[in-house]
DOZA-425054 format. One record per atom (N, C-alpha, C): residue number from 1; residue in three letters; chain; atom name; y, z, x. Coordinates in steps of 0.001 Angstrom, whole numbers. Layout:
    nr   rest   kette   atom        c2        c3        c1
   NUM    ala       A     CA         Y         Z         X
...
//
This chain:
    nr   rest   kette   atom        c2        c3        c1
     1    met       A      N      5858     17878    -27427
     1    met       A     CA      6950     17071    -27921
     1    met       A      C      6383     16075    -28934
     2    ser       A      N      7127     15802    -29979
     2    ser       A     CA      6640     14920    -31038
     2    ser       A      C      6618     13465    -30571
     3    leu       A      N      5742     12708    -31197
     3    leu       A     CA      5627     11283    -30874
     3    leu       A      C      6921     10553    -31207
     4    val       A      N      7604     10962    -32269
     4    val       A     CA      8860     10315    -32659
     4    val       A      C      9927     10526    -31585
     5    leu       A      N     10080     11773    -31113
     5    leu       A     CA     11071     12059    -30080
     5    leu       A      C     10708     11351    -28771
     6    thr       A      N      9440     11386    -28419
     6    thr       A     CA      8987     10701    -27201
     6    thr       A      C      9267      9204    -27304
     7    ser       A      N      8976      8616    -28447
     7    ser       A     CA      9213      7180    -28644
     7    ser       A      C     10704      6852    -28561
     8    phe       A      N     11543      7706    -29152
     8    phe       A     CA     12990      7508    -29108
     8    phe       A      C     13501      7552    -27668
     9    arg       A      N     13082      8571    -26942
     9    arg       A     CA     13499      8709    -25548
     9    arg       A      C     12973      7549    -24699
    10    phe       A      N     11730      7163    -24953
    10    phe       A     CA     11145      6026    -24233
    10    phe       A      C     11994      4783    -24473
    11    gly       A      N     12436      4593    -25713
    11    gly       A     CA     13271      3445    -26048
    11    gly       A      C     14609      3445    -25331
    12    ile       A      N     15253      4601    -25281
    12    ile       A     CA     16540      4699    -24583
    12    ile       A      C     16372      4377    -23106
    13    val       A      N     15380      4986    -22487
    13    val       A     CA     15125      4722    -21070
    13    val       A      C     14762      3249    -20879
    14    gly       A      N     14020      2705    -21804
    14    gly       A     CA     13642      1298    -21721
    14    gly       A      C     14838       359    -21772
    15    val       A      N     15786       648    -22648
    15    val       A     CA     16987      -188    -22741
    15    val       A      C     17782      -126    -21435
    16    leu       A      N     17936      1074    -20898
    16    leu       A     CA     18656      1217    -19634
    16    leu       A      C     17913       521    -18486
    17    thr       A      N     16596       663    -18482
    17    thr       A     CA     15782         3    -17460
    17    thr       A      C     15906     -1517    -17579
    18    ala       A      N     15866     -2019    -18803
    18    ala       A     CA     16011     -3463    -19020
    18    ala       A      C     17382     -3953    -18542
    19    ala       A      N     18415     -3175    -18780
    19    ala       A     CA     19761     -3561    -18335
    19    ala       A      C     19815     -3669    -16811
    20    ile       A      N     19184     -2721    -16142
    20    ile       A     CA     19128     -2775    -14678
    20    ile       A      C     18349     -4008    -14228
    21    his       A      N     17186     -4228    -14834
    21    his       A     CA     16339     -5353    -14449
    21    his       A      C     17045     -6687    -14698
    22    tyr       A      N     17569     -6880    -15918
    22    tyr       A     CA     18258     -8121    -16241
    22    tyr       A      C     19504     -8316    -15377
    23    gly       A      N     20221     -7237    -15134
    23    gly       A     CA     21416     -7331    -14297
    23    gly       A      C     21086     -7827    -12899
    24    leu       A      N     20032     -7272    -12321
    24    leu       A     CA     19626     -7705    -10985
    24    leu       A      C     19020     -9112    -10999
    25    leu       A      N     18302     -9449    -12057
    25    leu       A     CA     17752    -10800    -12190
    25    leu       A      C     18889    -11816    -12244
    26    tyr       A      N     19839    -11596    -13124
    26    tyr       A     CA     20960    -12518    -13285
    26    tyr       A      C     21772    -12625    -11988
    27    thr       A      N     22078    -11470    -11408
    27    thr       A     CA     22850    -11446    -10155
    27    thr       A      C     22110    -12176     -9046
    28    gly       A      N     20804    -11925     -8949
    28    gly       A     CA     20010    -12582     -7913
    28    gly       A      C     19988    -14089     -8052
    29    val       A      N     19823    -14579     -9284
    29    val       A     CA     19732    -16024     -9509
    29    val       A      C     21108    -16678     -9442
    30    glu       A      N     22059    -16148    -10204
    30    glu       A     CA     23340    -16822    -10379
    30    glu       A      C     24339    -16578     -9253
    31    leu       A      N     24294    -15405     -8633
    31    leu       A     CA     25297    -15078     -7617
    31    leu       A      C     24761    -15121     -6185
    32    val       A      N     23488    -14767     -6019
    32    val       A     CA     22919    -14706     -4672
    32    val       A      C     22130    -15972     -4337
    33    gly       A      N     21614    -16659     -5359
    33    gly       A     CA     20873    -17887     -5128
    33    gly       A      C     19384    -17706     -4909
    34    leu       A      N     18841    -16566     -5315
    34    leu       A     CA     17398    -16348     -5209
    34    leu       A      C     16675    -17129     -6286
    35    gly       A      N     15396    -17393     -6068
    35    gly       A     CA     14569    -17956     -7120
    35    gly       A      C     14361    -16913     -8208
    36    ala       A      N     14127    -17366     -9426
    36    ala       A     CA     14010    -16444    -10557
    36    ala       A      C     12839    -15480    -10407
    37    thr       A      N     11711    -15929     -9875
    37    thr       A     CA     10568    -15036     -9718
    37    thr       A      C     10869    -13944     -8697
    38    val       A      N     11515    -14301     -7600
    38    val       A     CA     11882    -13318     -6574
    38    val       A      C     12920    -12346     -7131
    39    ala       A      N     13952    -12862     -7777
    39    ala       A     CA     14997    -12000     -8331
    39    ala       A      C     14431    -11059     -9394
    40    ser       A      N     13529    -11566    -10216
    40    ser       A     CA     12892    -10736    -11227
    40    ser       A      C     12054     -9640    -10583
    41    ser       A      N     11356     -9983     -9518
    41    ser       A     CA     10516     -9006     -8828
    41    ser       A      C     11355     -7908     -8186
    42    val       A      N     12478     -8270     -7574
    42    val       A     CA     13377     -7272     -6992
    42    val       A      C     13937     -6374     -8090
    43    gly       A      N     14394     -6984     -9171
    43    gly       A     CA     14912     -6209    -10294
    43    gly       A      C     13873     -5267    -10871
    44    phe       A      N     12650     -5737    -10951
    44    phe       A     CA     11548     -4920    -11455
    44    phe       A      C     11353     -3684    -10587
    45    leu       A      N     11343     -3868     -9295
    45    leu       A     CA     11105     -2748     -8384
    45    leu       A      C     12227     -1713     -8435
    46    val       A      N     13466     -2151     -8475
    46    val       A     CA     14592     -1217     -8551
    46    val       A      C     14582      -481     -9893
    47    ala       A      N     14358     -1225    -10961
    47    ala       A     CA     14356      -635    -12294
    47    ala       A      C     13227       380    -12465
    48    val       A      N     12114       141    -11819
    48    val       A     CA     10957      1020    -11964
    48    val       A      C     11211      2402    -11349
    49    ile       A      N     11988      2465    -10304
    49    ile       A     CA     12325      3759     -9706
    49    ile       A      C     13152      4577    -10690
    50    phe       A      N     14163      3952    -11266
    50    phe       A     CA     14970      4604    -12299
    50    phe       A      C     14083      5051    -13466
    51    asn       A      N     13205      4157    -13899
    51    asn       A     CA     12340      4405    -15045
    51    asn       A      C     11445      5625    -14824
    52    tyr       A      N     10826      5699    -13660
    52    tyr       A     CA      9946      6846    -13375
    52    tyr       A      C     10719      8153    -13422
    53    leu       A      N     11837      8192    -12745
    53    leu       A     CA     12606      9439    -12691
    53    leu       A      C     13062      9880    -14076
    54    met       A      N     13487      8953    -14901
    54    met       A     CA     13925      9299    -16259
    54    met       A      C     12751      9738    -17135
    55    his       A      N     11645      9014    -17069
    55    his       A     CA     10489      9395    -17893
    55    his       A      C      9920     10738    -17447
    56    tyr       A      N      9859     10945    -16153
    56    tyr       A     CA      9300     12199    -15655
    56    tyr       A      C     10169     13381    -16052
    57    ser       A      N     11465     13244    -15915
    57    ser       A     CA     12359     14381    -16138
    57    ser       A      C     12826     14528    -17580
    58    trp       A      N     12747     13454    -18393
    58    trp       A     CA     13352     13545    -19719
    58    trp       A      C     12436     13096    -20853
    59    thr       A      N     11812     11956    -20742
    59    thr       A     CA     11058     11388    -21860
    59    thr       A      C      9832     12203    -22233
    60    phe       A      N      9037     12556    -21245
    60    phe       A     CA      7736     13156    -21533
    60    phe       A      C      7698     14670    -21366
    61    gly       A      N      8845     15311    -21332
    61    gly       A     CA      8874     16770    -21313
    61    gly       A      C      8325     17362    -20042
    62    glu       A      N      7142     17917    -20102
    62    glu       A     CA      6526     18579    -18952
    62    glu       A      C      5242     17865    -18549
    63    pro       A      N      5367     16774    -17816
    63    pro       A     CA      4159     16061    -17392
    63    pro       A      C      3437     16810    -16286
    64    ala       A      N      2344     16251    -15860
    64    ala       A     CA      1572     16806    -14744
    64    ala       A      C      2448     16805    -13486
    65    pro       A      N      2031     17516    -12442
    65    pro       A     CA      2809     17544    -11197
    65    pro       A      C      3061     16135    -10639
    66    his       A      N      4165     16014     -9876
    66    his       A     CA      4570     14708     -9346
    66    his       A      C      3453     13975     -8626
    67    gly       A      N      2684     14635     -7783
    67    gly       A     CA      1656     13951     -7008
    67    gly       A      C       730     13120     -7867
    68    arg       A      N       136     13737     -8862
    68    arg       A     CA      -794     13026     -9737
    68    arg       A      C       -57     12040    -10640
    69    thr       A      N      1062     12461    -11178
    69    thr       A     CA      1813     11598    -12081
    69    thr       A      C      2346     10373    -11356
    70    leu       A      N      2884     10564    -10166
    70    leu       A     CA      3432      9443     -9418
    70    leu       A      C      2344      8442     -9042
    71    trp       A      N      1180      8932     -8642
    71    trp       A     CA        64      8039     -8319
    71    trp       A      C      -314      7204     -9540
    72    arg       A      N      -463      7857    -10682
    72    arg       A     CA      -818      7144    -11914
    72    arg       A      C       273      6146    -12302
    73    tyr       A      N      1512      6585    -12167
    73    tyr       A     CA      2644      5718    -12497
    73    tyr       A      C      2626      4468    -11613
    74    met       A      N      2341      4634    -10337
    74    met       A     CA      2311      3492     -9421
    74    met       A      C      1189      2511     -9786
    75    val       A      N        56      3016    -10237
    75    val       A     CA     -1027      2134    -10700
    75    val       A      C      -550      1346    -11917
    76    met       A      N        80      2048    -12874
    76    met       A     CA       585      1389    -14074
    76    met       A      C      1635       342    -13711
    77    val       A      N      2556       705    -12834
    77    val       A     CA      3631      -199    -12442
    77    val       A      C      3084     -1388    -11660
    78    gly       A      N      2107     -1149    -10807
    78    gly       A     CA      1499     -2260    -10075
    78    gly       A      C       919     -3293    -11022
    79    cys       A      N       234     -2817    -12036
    79    cys       A     CA      -308     -3743    -13044
    79    cys       A      C       824     -4425    -13807
    80    gly       A      N      1846     -3655    -14182
    80    gly       A     CA      2994     -4230    -14881
    80    gly       A      C      3730     -5253    -14036
    81    phe       A      N      3843     -4975    -12743
    81    phe       A     CA      4484     -5912    -11808
    81    phe       A      C      3720     -7234    -11782
    82    leu       A      N      2410     -7155    -11698
    82    leu       A     CA      1597     -8371    -11690
    82    leu       A      C      1697     -9127    -13011
    83    ile       A      N      1676     -8395    -14112
    83    ile       A     CA      1831     -9029    -15431
    83    ile       A      C      3166     -9756    -15486
    84    asn       A      N      4236     -9076    -15071
    84    asn       A     CA      5577     -9660    -15086
    84    asn       A      C      5649    -10910    -14201
    85    ala       A      N      5140    -10815    -12979
    85    ala       A     CA      5216    -11943    -12047
    85    ala       A      C      4425    -13147    -12551
    86    val       A      N      3230    -12902    -13067
    86    val       A     CA      2404    -13998    -13576
    86    val       A      C      3076    -14667    -14772
    87    leu       A      N      3632    -13854    -15681
    87    leu       A     CA      4295    -14429    -16848
    87    leu       A      C      5566    -15188    -16450
    88    met       A      N      6323    -14661    -15475
    88    met       A     CA      7517    -15377    -15001
    88    met       A      C      7129    -16713    -14372
    89    tyr       A      N      6148    -16679    -13510
    89    tyr       A     CA      5715    -17909    -12846
    89    tyr       A      C      5180    -18917    -13864
    90    gly       A      N      4270    -18453    -14699
    90    gly       A     CA      3649    -19348    -15677
    90    gly       A      C      4621    -19887    -16708
    91    gly       A      N      5497    -19017    -17194
    91    gly       A     CA      6456    -19455    -18209
    91    gly       A      C      7443    -20489    -17689
    92    met       A      N      7825    -20325    -16442
    92    met       A     CA      8768    -21281    -15862
    92    met       A      C      8063    -22540    -15362
    93    arg       A      N      6925    -22363    -14716
    93    arg       A     CA      6229    -23490    -14087
    93    arg       A      C      5483    -24333    -15123
    94    trp       A      N      4731    -23686    -16004
    94    trp       A     CA      3867    -24424    -16919
    94    trp       A      C      4516    -24711    -18264
    95    leu       A      N      5350    -23791    -18749
    95    leu       A     CA      5995    -24017    -20038
    95    leu       A      C      7392    -24608    -19889
    96    asp       A      N      7945    -24522    -18670
    96    asp       A     CA      9283    -25031    -18373
    96    asp       A      C     10358    -24359    -19237
    97    trp       A      N     10188    -23053    -19479
    97    trp       A     CA     11172    -22289    -20244
    97    trp       A      C     12252    -21772    -19303
    98    his       A      N     13412    -21479    -19855
    98    his       A     CA     14517    -20875    -19098
    98    his       A      C     14081    -19491    -18624
    99    tyr       A      N     14505    -19117    -17433
    99    tyr       A     CA     14049    -17857    -16838
    99    tyr       A      C     14386    -16621    -17668
   100    leu       A      N     15521    -16628    -18383
   100    leu       A     CA     15856    -15450    -19198
   100    leu       A      C     14952    -15343    -20430
   101    leu       A      N     14545    -16456    -20996
   101    leu       A     CA     13609    -16435    -22127
   101    leu       A      C     12240    -15947    -21665
   102    val       A      N     11797    -16449    -20523
   102    val       A     CA     10500    -16014    -19984
   102    val       A      C     10539    -14514    -19691
   103    gln       A      N     11635    -14037    -19102
   103    gln       A     CA     11738    -12611    -18784
   103    gln       A      C     11692    -11762    -20041
   104    thr       A      N     12311    -12238    -21116
   104    thr       A     CA     12272    -11495    -22379
   104    thr       A      C     10835    -11372    -22885
   105    cys       A      N     10090    -12443    -22837
   105    cys       A     CA      8682    -12399    -23256
   105    cys       A      C      7879    -11465    -22351
   106    ala       A      N      8118    -11558    -21055
   106    ala       A     CA      7411    -10684    -20112
   106    ala       A      C      7753     -9227    -20362
   107    phe       A      N      9019     -8937    -20649
   107    phe       A     CA      9426     -7563    -20947
   107    phe       A      C      8655     -6996    -22127
   108    ile       A      N      8516     -7776    -23162
   108    ile       A     CA      7810     -7298    -24360
   108    ile       A      C      6377     -6913    -23994
   109    val       A      N      5709     -7763    -23258
   109    val       A     CA      4323     -7486    -22867
   109    val       A      C      4259     -6241    -21980
   110    val       A      N      5148     -6146    -21000
   110    val       A     CA      5129     -5013    -20072
   110    val       A      C      5530     -3717    -20774
   111    ile       A      N      6448     -3769    -21732
   111    ile       A     CA      6838     -2565    -22484
   111    ile       A      C      5649     -2014    -23259
   112    val       A      N      4929     -2874    -23940
   112    val       A     CA      3746     -2421    -24694
   112    val       A      C      2734     -1809    -23729
   113    trp       A      N      2494     -2464    -22616
   113    trp       A     CA      1588     -1944    -21587
   113    trp       A      C      2053      -571    -21115
   114    asn       A      N      3327      -463    -20713
   114    asn       A     CA      3847       781    -20152
   114    asn       A      C      3820      1936    -21141
   115    phe       A      N      4217      1703    -22381
   115    phe       A     CA      4214      2795    -23350
   115    phe       A      C      2794      3284    -23591
   116    ser       A      N      1883      2359    -23752
   116    ser       A     CA       489      2745    -24008
   116    ser       A      C       -86      3552    -22849
   117    val       A      N        54      3044    -21655
   117    val       A     CA      -535      3703    -20489
   117    val       A      C       205      5002    -20153
   118    ser       A      N      1529      5018    -20310
   118    ser       A     CA      2300      6248    -20057
   118    ser       A      C      1888      7365    -21000
   119    ser       A      N      1790      7042    -22269
   119    ser       A     CA      1456      8047    -23285
   119    ser       A      C        24      8548    -23172
   120    leu       A      N      -885      7647    -22859
   120    leu       A     CA     -2304      8002    -22849
   120    leu       A      C     -2814      8529    -21512
   121    trp       A      N     -2114      8208    -20409
   121    trp       A     CA     -2694      8564    -19119
   121    trp       A      C     -1669      9090    -18110
   122    val       A      N      -601      8356    -17838
   122    val       A     CA       287      8678    -16719
   122    val       A      C       921     10046    -16840
   123    phe       A      N      1555     10327    -17965
   123    phe       A     CA      2329     11567    -18102
   123    phe       A      C      1588     12660    -18860
   124    arg       A      N       290     12511    -19010
   124    arg       A     CA      -536     13552    -19646
   124    arg       A      C      -907     14598    -18622
   125    ser       A      N      -833     15820    -19043
   125    ser       A     CA     -1204     16933    -18133
   125    ser       A      C     -2693     16987    -17932
//
């Protein structure tokens, strides 16, 4: 599959994943009363399940078998989860930024991480 098509599909899945994550973040903070870091972490975990299934079945064509791919994906996501949590905590605690602004910055960093690692390692046969 071409890099252009893969990038396009990655972008579509990314937008949908972001909508799920932001939706759960907003709902958790504004409607449920969770702290922003907790709500962001819950949203991250739910969104990541959707993200894996879409990337495995649609974005990357014919990746390696689920066992190896899922293990690699979980390593990538674990690192992304930590990056997201640290940036959420630091941006709110040390920079005193609004949680949605911090999440946007964290998303950018995690997206670059995920695309790079997905393309180079996770979904490679």
